[in-house]
C-alpha positions in Angstrom: 66.4 111.7 43.5 68.6 109.8 45.8 72.3 110.6 44.9 72.9 106.9 44.7 70.2 106.7 42.0 72.1 109.2 39.9 75.3 107.3 40.3 74.0 103.8 39.4 73.6 104.5 35.6 77.1 105.8 35.4 78.4 103.0 37.4 76.7 100.4 35.2 78.1 101.9 32.1 81.6 101.9 33.5 81.1 98.3 34.7 79.8 97.2 31.3 82.8 98.9 29.6 85.2 97.0 31.9 83.5 93.7 31.3 83.9 94.2 27.5 87.5 95.2 27.9 88.2 92.2 30.1 86.3 89.9 27.6 89.0 90.7 24.9 91.8 90.0 27.3 92.6 86.7 28.9 95.4 84.8 30.4 95.8 81.5 28.7 98.4 79.0 29.9 100.2 81.9 31.6 100.3 84.0 28.5 98.5 87.4 28.2 96.2 87.1 25.3 94.0 89.7 23.6 91.7 89.9 20.7 91.8 93.4 19.3 91.0 94.8 15.7 90.4 91.3 14.4 93.9 90.0 15.5 95.3 88.0 18.3 98.1 89.4 20.5 100.1 87.1 22.7 102.2 88.8 25.4 101.9 92.0 23.3 103.0 90.4 20.2 100.7 89.8 17.2 100.4 86.1 16.5 98.8 84.4 13.3 97.5 81.0 14.2 98.2 78.0 12.2 95.3 75.8 13.5 95.2 72.1 12.8 91.9 70.2 13.2 92.6 66.5 13.8 89.3 64.6 13.4 89.5 61.8 16.0 87.5 59.9 18.5 88.8 61.7 21.6 86.9 59.2 23.8 89.3 56.5 22.3 92.5 56.4 24.4 94.5 54.7 21.6 93.6 57.4 19.1 94.4 60.1 21.6 97.9 58.5 22.5 98.9 58.4 18.9 98.2 62.1 18.4 100.1 62.8 21.6 103.0 60.9 20.2 102.9 63.2 17.0 102.7 66.5 18.8 106.4 67.4 18.6 106.3 66.8 14.8 103.1 68.9 14.4 104.8 71.7 16.5 107.8 71.5 14.2 105.6 71.9 11.2 104.5 75.3 12.6 101.1 74.5 14.2 100.4 76.9 17.0 96.8 75.8 17.9 95.1 72.4 17.7 91.1 72.4 17.7 89.7 69.2 19.2 86.3 68.4 17.7 84.2 66.2 20.0 81.5 64.3 18.4 78.4 63.9 20.6 77.9 60.2 19.6 81.5 59.3 20.6 81.0 60.2 24.3 77.2 59.6 25.0 75.7 56.1 24.7 72.5 57.0 26.6 71.4 59.8 24.1 70.7 62.3 27.0 73.8 64.5 26.9 75.5 62.4 29.5 79.1 61.5 29.1 79.7 57.7 29.4 83.3 57.7 28.4 86.2 59.0 30.5 87.4 62.4 29.6 90.9 61.5 31.1 92.5 60.8 27.5 91.2 64.2 26.3 92.6 65.9 29.3 95.9 64.3 28.9 95.9 65.5 25.2 95.1 69.1 26.2 98.0 69.0 28.8 100.4 67.6 26.2 99.4 70.2 23.6 100.1 73.0 26.1 103.4 71.5 27.3 104.4 71.8 23.6 103.7 75.4 23.9 100.7 75.3 21.5 97.2 76.3 22.3 94.3 74.0 22.5 90.7 74.9 21.3 87.6 72.9 21.8 84.7 72.3 19.4 81.6 70.1 19.3 79.6 68.2 16.6 76.0 67.9 17.8 74.1 68.2 14.4 73.8 65.7 11.6 74.3 67.7 8.4 77.9 67.6 7.0 79.3 64.7 8.9 78.0 64.6 12.5 75.6 62.1 13.9 73.5 61.8 17.1 73.6 58.9 19.5 71.5 56.1 18.4 70.0 56.0 21.9 68.6 59.5 21.2 66.6 58.4 18.3 65.3 55.4 20.2 63.9 57.8 22.8 62.8 60.6 20.5 62.0 59.4 17.0 59.6 62.3 16.7 62.6 64.8 16.8 63.5 64.2 13.2 63.3 67.2 10.8 60.6 67.3 8.2 60.9 68.8 4.7 58.5 70.8 2.8 57.2 67.6 1.1 56.4 66.2 4.5 59.2 63.7 4.5 61.6 62.7 7.3 65.1 64.0 6.5 68.4 62.3 6.3 71.7 64.0 5.2 71.6 63.2 1.5 73.2 66.5 0.6 76.7 65.6 2.1 76.1 61.8 1.6 76.4 60.6 5.1 72.7 59.6 5.5 72.5 60.6 9.1 69.1 61.3 10.5 68.6 65.0 10.7 67.1 66.4 14.0 64.7 69.4 14.0 66.5 72.4 15.4 63.1 73.3 16.9 62.7 70.1 18.9 63.0 70.8 22.6 64.2 67.2 23.5 67.1 67.6 20.9 68.0 71.1 22.2 68.0 69.9 25.8 70.0 66.7 25.2 72.6 68.4 22.9 73.2 71.3 25.2 73.4 68.9 28.1 76.3 67.2 26.3 77.9 70.6 25.7 77.5 71.5 29.4 78.9 68.3 30.8 81.8 68.3 28.4 82.7 71.9 29.3 82.1 71.3 33.1 84.5 68.2 32.8 87.2 70.4 31.2 86.6 73.7 33.2 90.0 73.6 34.8 91.7 73.7 31.3 92.5 76.8 29.3 91.2 77.0 25.7 92.2 79.7 23.1 88.6 79.5 22.0 85.6 77.1 21.8 83.5 76.5 18.7 79.9 75.7 18.2 78.7 72.9 15.9 80.2 72.9 12.4 78.5 74.9 9.7 75.1 75.8 11.4 72.6 75.5 8.7 69.3 73.7 7.9 70.1 72.2 4.5 70.9 73.5 1.2 69.2 70.9 -1.0 66.0 70.3 1.2 63.7 72.8 2.6 63.6 72.6 6.5 61.7 72.4 8.7 58.0 72.0 8.6 57.4 69.5 11.4 55.2 69.9 14.6 58.0 71.5 16.7 58.7 74.0 13.9 55.0 74.8 13.6 54.7 75.4 17.4 57.8 77.7 17.5 56.6 79.6 14.5 53.1 80.2 15.9 54.6 81.7 19.1 56.9 83.9 17.0 53.9 84.9 14.7 51.9 86.1 17.7 54.7 88.7 18.1 55.0 89.6 14.5 51.8 90.9 12.9 51.6 90.3 9.2 53.4 87.0 9.3 51.5 84.4 7.2 49.9 81.4 8.8 51.9 78.1 9.0 50.8 75.8 6.1 48.2 73.1 6.9 49.2 70.5 4.4 52.0 69.2 2.3 53.7 69.9 0.0 54.2 73.5 1.3 53.4 76.2 -1.1 56.4 77.9 -2.6 55.1 81.3 -1.7 55.4 80.4 1.9 58.9 78.9 1.6 60.1 82.2 0.0 58.1 84.5 2.3 60.4 87.1 4.1 58.6 86.6 7.4 59.3 82.8 7.3 63.0 83.3 6.4 63.3 86.0 9.0 62.0 83.6 11.6 64.3 80.7 10.4 67.4 83.1 10.6 66.6 84.3 14.0 66.0 80.7 15.3 69.2 79.5 13.7 71.1 82.3 15.5 69.3 81.6 18.7 70.3 77.9 18.4 74.0 78.9 18.1 73.7 81.5 21.1 72.1 78.9 23.2 75.1 76.5 22.6 77.5 79.3 23.4 75.6 79.9 26.7 76.0 76.1 27.4 79.8 76.4 26.9 80.2 79.7 28.9 78.0 78.8 31.9 80.1 75.6 32.5 83.6 76.7 31.8 84.2 78.3 35.1 84.7 82.1 35.5 86.7 82.5 32.2 85.2 84.4 29.4 86.4 82.0 26.7 86.3 83.3 23.1 83.7 81.7 21.1 84.0 80.9 17.3 81.0 80.4 15.1 81.1 79.1 11.5 79.3 81.1 8.9 78.3 79.1 5.7 77.7 81.4 2.7 77.6 79.0 -0.1 76.1 79.3 -3.7 73.5 82.1 -3.5 70.7 80.1 -4.8 70.8 77.8 -1.7 71.3 80.5 1.0 67.6 80.9 1.9 67.3 77.1 2.4 70.4 77.0 4.5 70.0 80.0 6.8 66.9 81.9 5.9 67.8 85.6 5.7 71.7 85.5 6.0 72.2 89.0 7.3 69.6 88.5 10.0 71.5 85.3 11.0 74.8 87.1 11.2 73.1 90.0 13.1 71.7 87.5 15.6 75.3 86.2 16.6 75.8 88.7 19.4 77.8 86.4 21.6 80.5 85.4 19.0 84.0 86.6 19.1 85.5 84.8 15.9 83.6 84.2 12.8 84.9 81.4 10.5 83.8 81.9 6.9 82.8 79.0 4.6 82.6 79.2 1.6 85.8 81.4 1.3 86.4 79.6 -2.0 83.3 79.2 -4.3 83.2 75.6 -5.0 81.0 76.0 -8.2 82.9 78.9 -9.9 86.3 77.9 -8.5 87.0 81.5 -7.5 87.1 83.5 -4.3 83.7 83.8 -2.6 84.0 87.5 -1.7 80.3 87.9 -0.8 80.7 85.8 2.3 83.2 88.3 3.7 81.1 91.2 2.6 78.2 90.0 4.6 80.4 89.4 7.6 81.8 92.9 7.6 78.4 94.4 7.0 77.1 92.6 10.2 80.2 93.8 12.1 79.4 97.4 11.1 75.7 97.0 12.0 76.4 95.4 15.4 79.6 97.6 16.1 81.5 94.2 16.6 85.2 93.7 16.6 85.0 90.1 15.3 88.1 88.3 14.3 87.6 86.8 10.9 89.0 83.4 9.9 87.8 80.5 7.9 86.2 77.2 8.6 88.7 74.7 7.0 90.8 77.2 5.2 92.2 74.1 3.5 91.2 70.5 3.5 92.3 67.4 1.7 89.3 66.9 -0.7 87.7 70.3 -1.8 90.5 72.1 -3.3 93.0 71.7 -6.1 96.7 72.6 -5.7 96.7 75.2 -8.5 94.0 77.1 -6.5 95.7 77.3 -3.2 97.8 80.3 -3.8 94.8 82.5 -4.9 92.6 81.0 -2.2 95.0 82.0 0.6 95.9 85.4 -0.8 92.2 86.1 -0.9 91.7 85.2 2.7 94.4 87.6 3.6 92.9 90.4 1.4 89.6 89.9 2.9 90.8 90.6 6.4 91.9 87.3 7.9 94.4 88.3 10.6 93.6 85.7 13.2 94.9 82.6 11.4 94.2 79.7 9.1 92.6 76.4 9.8 93.7 73.0 8.3 91.6 69.9 8.4 91.8 66.9 8.6 95.1 67.0 10.5 95.9 63.3 9.9 97.6 60.8 7.6 95.7 59.0 4.8 92.0 59.3 3.8 90.5 61.6 1.3 89.8 64.5 3.6 93.3 64.4 5.4 96.0 66.8 4.4 98.9 64.3 4.7 100.1 61.0 3.4 101.8 58.4 5.5 104.6 59.7 7.7 103.1 63.2 7.7 104.1 64.0 4.1 102.0 66.8 2.8 99.5 66.1 0.0 99.9 68.3 -3.1 97.4 71.0 -1.7 99.2 71.1 1.6 102.7 71.1 0.0 101.8 74.5 -1.5 102.0 75.9 2.1 104.5 73.7 3.7 107.1 73.8 1.0 106.8 77.5 0.9 106.2 78.5 4.5 108.8 81.4 4.4 107.0 82.8 1.4 103.6 82.7 3.2 104.9 84.3 6.3 105.9 87.2 4.3 102.5 87.3 2.7 100.9 87.2 6.1 103.1 90.0 7.3 102.5 92.2 4.2 98.6 91.7 4.6 99.1 92.7 8.3 101.0 95.9 7.4 98.3 96.9 4.7 95.5 96.4 7.3 97.1 98.9 9.9 
């Protein structure tokens, strides 16, 4: 054997280890940042992020300018990271993933956040379950991309009440256009530093409807079935038999495809953000157990498919039905970490918002997040004044749920530090 051939496998292992090490260490806005053991270190010091998620139209200069004017106040409230959620339909009027509105206001906002000494993070909303919507022009071009339920009906978001048309996650036109938007957005901001980027909110099919049984789902499943002997044939008629809906092969397929959807979006970010290995955050929705198969197929297989994630944001961290901590969500995340040998940072998707929680629950809710291993930080949405979902009244006065935190921030800093000491 050529001596070089003997050396190459060793060299590859050393190179792969170096890449993994570098992936957890980055320079962001001149600060040396590292993700290690589920925690963030900035210039060698552990930092617990207070992340605010302001839901705005970031293509609207007036809305952006108002947020810029409020940044000093938000910094004074202790926010260390602002996550900017960009809705696809706010930027794209053609429905093909192109960006019709200038990114200049968004770029100014990112610069202003960083000038205040805070981090900026970037997320997208490219789905239509839970609050998002696709550009109207997309549906005019591709009406066939709609998701079809087990009764053979086209699906709208009736679960969350927005009535948005839901696309099939198997439809190639949808996947191409949505990822083109992510790619164009990332490329237009590639010179900016982000603490992390997040894929679309709460990746799922739907909890109250069985998805997806349309032509694109059938085509994808038949390709998968050819590689998986024993998988049942796709149903030929509606309504779909319950035995097929509950079949382990079908739910394995759905979980794997859902994870592949997220991974494809991660790739669209990373391939267009320049040479930076930006950390990627992914929401994990673990709701009432009776809905989990409908939402994600096999939840463990979905988690195990998230090989390119760095931060997992748990939801539900508080069980909305039982009004108690939802420990099972964290248990599944930790089990997947053990299987994959991953050092994910654990956080929450909307640790607190202005509509889902009661003031009397906040103390138990936050203590549970710390007990479950959250060391990266908390996320607060909607970071705005007025509206049911917002956390503040006019003049940035905290609503009762947020007052539990803001009126007692010294107490919570001690709780965070104590949880950190116990985790060491």
